[in-house]
C-alpha positions, 0 to 999 in steps of 0.5 A, a space after each residue: 069372141 062375144 057379140 051383141 046386136 045393137 041396132 043392126 049392127 054386131 058388136 064385138 068384145 074380146 079380151 086381149 093382152 096388149 104388149 105396150 111400152 110399159 109392159 103387158 096390160 090386160 085390155 078390152 076390146 070395145 070398138 075396132 074401126 077401120 083405122 083405130 081399135 078402142 080399148 079399155 085396160 083393166 087396171 087401176 085407173 080405168 083408162 080408155 085408149 085408142 090405138 092404131 089397127 096395126 098394133 094388133 100385132 102386139 096383142 094376144 087374144 085371151 081365149 079364156 074369156 070367150 064363152 059368156 059366163 067368162 065375158 060376164 066376169 070381165 064385165 063385172 071387173 070393170 064395173 067394180 074397177 070403175 066405181 072404185 076408180 071414179 067414186 061409188 056414183 055411176 055419173 062420175 064413170 066416162 061414157 065409154 065405160 058406162 056404154 060397155 056396162 049397160 050392153 052387158 047389164 
C-alpha cells in the first residue's frame, strides 16, 4: 500500500481486483471513507465509481503493485488510458482522475 502525505493527511492507493455483476475488474482505490470507497477502473473508458465499504469482501488486493515502481507503472497506465479515452487534452480528463495523476506526477 502506497502512502503520500498531503496536507497532514495520509493518502493511500491500492490496486485491487473487484468482482462485480459484470465480472472481474482491476481498479485503483483512490479514497476510502467511513461508508464509501472511490475506485478508478483500469479499463476503457476510465470510470470512477463509488461503492459501499461492505463490498470490500469482493475485492482482492493485488500485492504485485505495492512497490513504488509497480505503483508508478499503474499511474502511467491510468494517465495513458485517460488521454486515449478523453482525447489528447488534459482538460477533458475528469477532476478525480487528474487529482490522482498530479499526486504521483
